[in-house]
N, C-alpha and C positions, 0 to 999 in steps of 0.2 A: 198486353196493352202497349201501344207505341208511345214513345215519348212525344211524338208529334201530335198525338191526340189532344194534348193539353198545354203544349209549350207554343204561346202565341208569339208571332214574329211581326206583328203589326208594327211596332215602334222601330224595330230593325229596319224594315222596309221604308218606313217614313224618313229614316235618316240616310238612306241609300238613294243615290241618283245614278245616271248612266256612267259616271267616273268611279264611284265607289262609295264608301261609307264616310259621311261627314263627321268630323271629330267632336264637335261639342253642339249643345242645344241651349236655346233660350226657353226655359220650361220645357214643353215638349216639341218645340219647333227648331228644325235644324239652323244652326249658327253658321251660315254660309262663309262668313269671314274667317272662320276657324280652319277652313280647308279640310284636308285629310291627312291621316298619317298611316304608314305601312303597318305599324304594329296593330292599330285598331282593325285595319282591313285583313290582317293575319288572323286576329282573333275570331273575326266574322267567317273567314274562310275554313277555319278549324271546326267551328260549330257547325256550319252548314254542310261540310263534307261529312261529318259524322252523322248528321240526321239524314242526308241522302243515303248513306251507306245503310241506314236502318229500314228507310222505306224511299226507294227512288221515285221521283216525279219531276216533271218538266219545270215547275215553278222553282223547286229546290235547286235544280240543276242551273237555272238562270242565276240565282244567286251565287253558286259556286263560281260560275263563269265570270261574273263581275268582279268577285274579290280575288280570283286567280290572275285575271287579266291585270288587275291593279298591281299585284305583286311582280308580274312579268315587266310592267312599265316601270316599276321601281328600281329595277335593276341598275347599278351604277356601271359606267363604261369601264371602270377600272376594276372595282371588285366590291362585293357586297350590295347593299340596297340602300337608296334614299329612304328617308322617313317622311318629311314634311312637304306636302304638296299644296300650293296655294288654291283657292277656288278657281283661280284664272289658269290653273294646270301648269304652273311653273314650279319646279323644285327649288326648295328654299335652303337646302343643305347640300354641301359637297359630299358628304358621305353621311349615312345614317348612324345613329347611335349603336352601342353594342347590344343593347336590349332589343332593339329593333331586328337586328340580324337573327338573335335567337328566336324571337316571336315568329319570324318569317319561316324559319326552317322548322319550327314545331308544327306551323300549319301546313307546311309543304309535306312533312312527314305524314301527316293525317291524309293528305290526297294521295300520296304515293302508296301507302298501305291499304287503300280502300279499293272497292270494286268499281270506282268511277270509270268512265270511258277511257281507253288506252291513251288518247292524245292528252287528256289531263294529267294522267299519271307520268307520261313521258315529259311533259313540261315541267311537273313537280321534281322529277329526277334531274333533269337538266338544270334547273335553277339551283338545287341543292348542290350539284357538282361545281356549279360555277362560284357559289359562294364558299366552299370549302377552305380555300386559302385564308379567307377573312376569319372564319370560324377558328382557325388554329391560332390566330393571333388575338384572340378576344381577351380583354382583362376584365371586363365587367363580370362579377360573380353571378349575377342573375342571368346574363346572357349565357353563360356557361351551364347554368342550371337548365335553361331551356334547351340547349343543345343535347344535354343528357336525356332529357325527357324525350326528345324528338327521336333520338337514336333508339331509347328503350321501346318506343311505340313501334318503330319498324321491325326491331329484333323480336318482339312478342308476335308480331304479325307474320313472322317468317319471310320478310322481304329479302330478295336476293340482292348480292353485290352491295353490301352495306360496310364492307370492311373499312374504307377511308373514313367514313363518319364514326364508325366505332373506335377508331384510333383517337379521332379528336375527342370523343366522348370520355375515353378512359383517361386521357390527359387532364381533361376538365375535372372529372371526379377527383383525380390526385391533388389538383390545385385546390378544390374545395376542402379536401381533407387536410392539406397543409395549412390553408387560412384558418381553419377552425383551431388547429393546435397553436398556431402563432398568436391567435387573438384570445384564447380562453384564459379567464381568470378565475380566482375563486369565486364562486357564486355567479359566474358569467361565461357558460358554456356555449359560445356562440363564434360565429365566422367573422365577425367584424367588431370593432369597438363601439359601434352605434348600430342600433336597429333602425332601418328606414322604410322602405316600401316593398311590397310583395316578398315579405321575409320568408314566408313558408315554402317558396320555391327551392330554398337551398337545402333544407332536409329531404323535401320531396325527391330531389335529384339524387341524393345519396341512397335513398330507399331503392330507387330504381337501379343504381349502380350495384348495390348489394346484392339484388336479385340475380344479376348477370355474373358477378365476381364474388362469391360468398367468402372466398379465402382471404380477401382483404378486409381491412377494419372499417369499411364504409358503414356497416350496419350500427356499430356502437355509436359513431358519431351521428348518424340519422336519429337514432332513438334519443340520444341525450339532448340533442339540439331541439328536436320537436317537442320534447317534455318541457324544456325551459321555455319555449316560445308559448306553449299552451299555459304554463304557469303565469306568465307575465300578461297574458291576454285574457284571462278568466277572472271574472269577479262575480261572486255569488252565482256561479253556474250560468253567467251571461258572457258571450264573446265580447270583448272590449279591446279592439286592436290598437296598435300603436298609432297615435295621431300624427298627421304629417306637417303640424306647425313647428315642432322642435324635434320631433322624433324621439329616441330614446337612447341616450349615450350612456356607457358605462359610468356608474357612480352618480348618475343624475336621476331626476324623476322623469317617469314616462310621460310624454305628451299625450293628453287624454283626447284631444281633437285636433284637427278634423279627422273623423274616421272615414276611410274610403272603402268602397265595395270590393276593390280588387283584393284587399286583405282577407276578407270573408271567403272569397272565391279561391284564393291560393291555399288558405288554410283547409279549406274542405278538400281540395285536391290531394294536398299532403296527407291529410288523416286518412283519406281512402286508399292512397297508395301504401301507407303504412299498415292499414288493416288487411289489405289484399296480401301483403307479403307475411304479416306475423299473425293474423288471425285473432288479434287482441281486441275484445269488444270496448275497451277503453277509447281505441281510436275511433270507433263509431260514435262515441259520445262526443268526442271532439268535432267530428264531421257535423253531427246534429246541432251543436251549438253554433258553428259558423253558418250552416244553412238557416237556422231560425233567426240569425241576426237580420236577414233580408225581410223577415216577417213580423218584425216588432219586438223580438227577444234582444234588445239591445239597450243601451244605457238611457235612451230617451223613451224607450217603450213605444216607438213608432215605426210602423212598417215602410220600408223604402221600396219595395216592389209593387207594381201594378199588374196583377195576375191577368187582367183582361186584355191588355195590349202588349205585355212583355217588357215594359219600360222599367227602369229603376232610377231613383233619385241619386244625385251625385255624391251624397255623403251626409254624416251627422256633424253639425257644428255646435258649440256650447249653447247657442241662443235658438237652435232648432234645426230643421231640415233645409239642405241645400236643395231647392226645388228644381233645378235643371236636370235633364235626363239625357246625359251625354252618352257617346258610344261606348266607352271603356266601362262605365257603370252598368250600362244595360247588358253588355255582354258578359260582365262577371256575374250578374244575376242569371242570365240565361244558361250559362255553363254550370253554374252551381245547381240549377234545376235539372239539367241533364244528368249530372252526376247523382242527384238525389233519385232520379228516376231509375238509374242502374242499380243503386242500393235497393230500392223497393222491388225491382224486378228480381234481384237475387233473393229477397226475402220470399217473393212469391215462389220461386222455384223450390226454395227449402220447404215451404209449405206445401206444395204440390207432393213433394217426396214424402212429407209426413202423413199426408191424406192417403197415398198409396200404401204407406206401412201401417195405416189404421191408428195413427197417433193423433191425440187431440190438438186442436189449434186455440191459442190464446187470443182470439180475434177481438174480444171485447177490450182488453187492455190495449191493444194496438191501435183500434179506432179512437179510444179515449184519448191516447197519447197524440195521435195524429191530429185530431180536432183541436186539441189545446196548443199546439205548436206550429200548425200549418204545414206539416209533412204531407206527402201525398198518400192518400188511402189506397190500401191494396183493395182491388175490386174483384169480383167474381170473375170478370174477363181475365184479369191477371192470373187467376188460379185455375183456369180451364187449360 
């Protein structure tokens, strides 16, 4: 069963015009005055490149072309990428944020490691090479984490000539390691004195680094920091991320709202990276909690995801749902669904092996669990 069989991109297409992906929405309608951002277009490029790699077709290639063209246009004359483009197509910043650089390289790594046409891969490599000096000077921890993830994707794919970005990635991993040890306190095993946004990308990056450099101490930090993040974002087996009103500073109360979809998506990604490296089923439990957050297993018991068009509401507030369906939220949901499909397909592969070995399958409990939580059901097509 292909992910594309049930991952609708109607809302993504609604937010996309000939320039790229519009940043915000009023309800489900593109808010043109918000313009475009490189990090949103990079997220869309990463998703569509992955989907095209699974099943190539012209419509998906057109999406990839649009978002890759946006990143090429975002290249700064000096170094790095711009981030904010007005609807009138004027750049609003002299140079993009650190996070923007990391998100762009992560998406470009997806293209470079894919079987996309040679010209697409050549452009991705050219853009990565051009931004390397800026990557080496990044100070944002999350941007450095994205660079580590980008390099790890290229390394696993066996991409050639990645020595320069590997050097940057190893230095970034060492910086994360050092930040962790500088900031940790009793009952606070974390990289900073305050948890803010996209927190899970930090342990995620160190799981990637630990896979490549097992002799370093990256794994211990990855495990302890993800365990702490899971502890502070789980209430009664429900994922409850750090809210963006006041975040969560050491020694203070965690902000309960507003909860953002990007937190669930990054938590799901980190948990899956940990599971693939360690094989511990507890990490799959973390993944499932984050995935179910989109489908109503959250503090308000309200689903954020629209399975019919692929949209996602912008977050949970104390008084209810933020009913806007912007680019970042929608892509957080779609990427998490893609990861969930990979988990389900992995389960299907295991079950096929069990069938060949003549072992019984516990499909009854699987179907019951999936029906209760919104997880994708394994179908007969997936078992064939």
